[in-house]
N, C-alpha and C positions, 0 to 999 in steps of 0.2 A: 682633170685626170685624178685618179685615186693615188693614195700614198704608195700602194703596192706597185702600181704602174710606174710611178716616178722612180721607185727603188730599182725596178727591173731595168728601166731606161738607163739609170746610172751604172748598173752592173754591166750593161752591154758596152760601156765605154772603157772597161778595164782592158788594158793591153796584155796580150799573151806573148811574152818574149821568148819563151822556150818551147820546143816541140813537145816536151813532156807535159807542159801546162795545157797546150792545145789538146793533147790526147786525153788528159784527165778531165777537162771541162766537157769535151765531146762525149766521153764515156758517161759522165754524170747526166748530161742532157739526154742521151739515148736510153740509159738504164731505167730512168724514171718516167719515160714517156708512156703514152697510153698503149702503144703497140711496139714492142721490141722483141722480135723473134727472127728466125732464119727465113721466114716467109713474108713478114711485113714489118716495116718501120714507119710509123707515122704518129703525129701528135698535133694538138691544136693549142693555140695561144691567142690572147687578146692583144699582145704586144707586138707591134710591127717591127720594133727594134730587135726583140728577141728572135722573131722569125728570121730576120736577115742574118743575125749572128749565128743562128743554128746552121743556116745554109753555108755560111763562110767557114765555120770551124769543121763541120762534117766533111765538106769538100776538101779542105786543106789536110785533114787527118786521114781520110780514107780514099780520096780521089774518086768519089762517087757523084753521080748526078742526083741533085736534090731539087725538089719542086716546092713552090709555095702557091697555095690557092687561097684566095680571099673570099670568104662567105659574107654576103651583104646582110646586115642586120635587119630583122623584120620590123623593128621599131626605131624611132628616131634617136632615142637616148641610149640604146643598147650599143655596146662596142662590137666592132667587127671581129670575126674570128679568122685566124690565119692557120691553115692546115699545112704543115711541113711534112713531106713524105719522100721516101726513096722509092721511085716507081719501078726500078729494075729488080726483079726477084733474085737474080744472081748477085747483085750488089748487096742485097739484104743478107744473103747467106754468107757472103764474104765478110761483111762488117760484123755480123754476129760472131763469127769465128775469130776475127781479128782481135776482139776484146776477150777472147778466152771462153766463150760460151758455146754450148752445143745442145742438141735436141734431147739429150739424155738427162738433163737437169730436171729435178722434180719441181723446183721453183727458182726464180732468179735470186741470186745473191751477189753482193759486191765482190768483184775480183780485185783483190788488193794489188795484184801485179800491175794493174793499170795506174796505180797511184804511187809513184816511186819516191817522191820527196814530200816534205811538209807543205811546201808551196803548191804542190799538186793536189793535196787534200783540199785546200782552199778553193782551187779551180774546180775540182770535182763537185764540191758542195754548191758552188756558184751555179754550175750547170744544172744540178738537181733542183735548185731553187727556181731558176728561170723556167724550168719545165713544169714542176708541180708545186711550187711554193706560193705562198701568199702572206702578206703582212697587213694587219689592221692599222688604221691611222692611230697614232698614240694619243690623239685628242679624245678618242672614245675608249680605247683599252689597249693594253700591251699584249699582243698576240701575234706570233709568227708560226707558220705551220707548213708542213709538207704533206700532200695527199698522195699516199703510196698504195699501189695496187696489191702488193704482196706482203704477207705478215712477216716472213723471214727477212725480207728486204728492209722493212721498217725497223726491225731490230738491228740490222747491220748499220743502218743510217744513224740510229741513236748511238751506237758504239763508236762509230767514226767521229761523230760530232764531239762526243766526250773525250776521246783520245786526242783529237786534233787541238781542241781548245785547252786541254790540260797541258799539252806540250808547248803550244805557241804562247798562250797568255798566262799560264800558270794558275788559271782559275777555271776549272773544268765546268762546262755547261752540261747539265743532266736533263735531256729532253724527256718528255713523257709521251705515251702513245694512248690512243683511244680508237675504238672501232666506230666507223660512221658510214652507214649505207653501203656496206660491202667492201669498203676500203679501210685503210689504216692511216690515221692522222698522227704524225709526229709533230709535237708542238712545244714551243717555248713561251712562257708567260712573264718571266721576270724582266723588268725593263733594262737592267744592267746587262743581263745575259743577251737580250735581243740586240742591244747596242754593240756589245763585244762581237756578236756573231755577224752583224752587218759589216763591221770593220774588217773582220776576217775575210769576208767574201769580196770586199772592195767597195762597199757602199758607205764611204766615209760621211758624205753629206746626210744620208738617211740616218746614220748612227747619231750624228750630232743633233739632228732634229728630234730624235727620240729623247735624248738627254735634256735638250732645251725645254721640251714640253714637260718633262718630269720636274725640272727645276721650277717652272712656272706653276705647275700644279701644287708642288710643295709649298711655294710662297702663298698661293691662294688658300690652301688648306690651313696653313699657319695663321693667316689673317682671319679666316673664318672662325678658327678655334679661339683666337684672341677676342674677336667680337662677341662670340657666344659666351665666353667666360665673363667678359665685361657686362653683358646683358644679364647673365645669371647673378653676378655680384650685385648689380643694381636692383634686380628683383628682390634679392634677399634683404638688401638694405632698406628698401621701401616697405617691405612686409614687416620688418622689425620696427621701423619707425611708426608705421600705422598702429601696430600693437601697443607701442609705448604711448602714443597720443591718446589712444582709446583708454588705456589705464589711467592716464592723467585726468581725462574727462570724467571717468567713473569716480575717482577720488574727489574731484572738485565738486561734482553734483551731490555726493554723499556728505560733504563737509569734512571729510577726513584729511584732505590735503592741507588745511590750515593747522592741523594738529601735528604735522610732521616736522622733522628737524629742518633748520634753515638750509642745510646742504641739499636735502631732497626737494624742498620747495623751489630752490634756485634751479635745480636740474629740470624740474617740471616746467617752470616758467620759460627757460631757454629752449627746451625741446619743443614746447608748444609754439614758440615764436618762430622757430626754424624747423618745421616738420619734415622737410625734404632733403636735408643735408646729411652727410655721413658723420659717423662718430668722430672721425679725425678732424673734420672741419668744425664740428660742434664744440670740440674742446677749446677752440680759439676764441669763443665768445664768453668765456668765464674770466672774471677779474683775477681770481686766484687760480694759478695753474692747476690743471687736473689731467691725469693720464687717461688714455683711451680705455684701458682696462678698468680704471677707477670709475669713469663715467658709465661704462657698460654695467658695472656692478650696481650702481645707484639706480639706473633705469630698470634693471631686472628687479630691484627691490620694490620699485613702484608698481611693477606688474604683479609681483607677489602680493603686495598689500591690497591691490584692487581686486585680486582673486578672479581674474578672467582666464578662461580656458583657450581662447583663440584670438 
């Protein structure tokens, strides 16, 4: 199963203890479904748990007959689709009006009268996510989205998410919107925002998984940066050492090395004897103590005297 499916399965286990919560989640479920009007109420989902929850809460809230139809997948690896619908047209009209909507509306908007308390906002958002939401596995990327059919409804959803998270958590989540194939996608990409939002809806395990993956990624990235840094330092050290040895060979072949001071000859002899060690380690091979900066100065002097460009 996908991470999104597991998340929805977890959300379907959230208990609705108040009638107001049942109403809010039912409203969120219906408002964001594919067909929600006085003539037709229906939507599809790949989650059997979500389909059963829809039937339970819609029935409990509106006392209507709700049907589930399972569509067999054409391919072996494809998930089955569950169509949830209200077959009775009079029930559709009654439900549409029950939530404060009528046929005179230009476009569907969120009726805040159906969301009485802060806890109801979380229930509403949970219903909306179960209907039109999706979340990508944090192993690949951080991305949670709602696929919304109406432009104004997408704006209302963004505003509700912002206001609810600001009030509940004190850290407002600001979703973004983008148009995609005739619909409007409301999305969240920040890992902490996604984790907080999952917690708000009631998916504590999914939220914890997101943060655990983030921690592991941070550790892995830090380890890779450290390794890359060490490799880069080693490359620089070896390049510098190769240039120093080359200068020493040039001076030796030209006979200039024997004319230099005892300090420079000693440096040349020890560097040539230990061509692959760092300056810090090279300092330990001198009888008389020498600092790293002092050693580096003498090696650069050898390069200067050899007059090599690379």
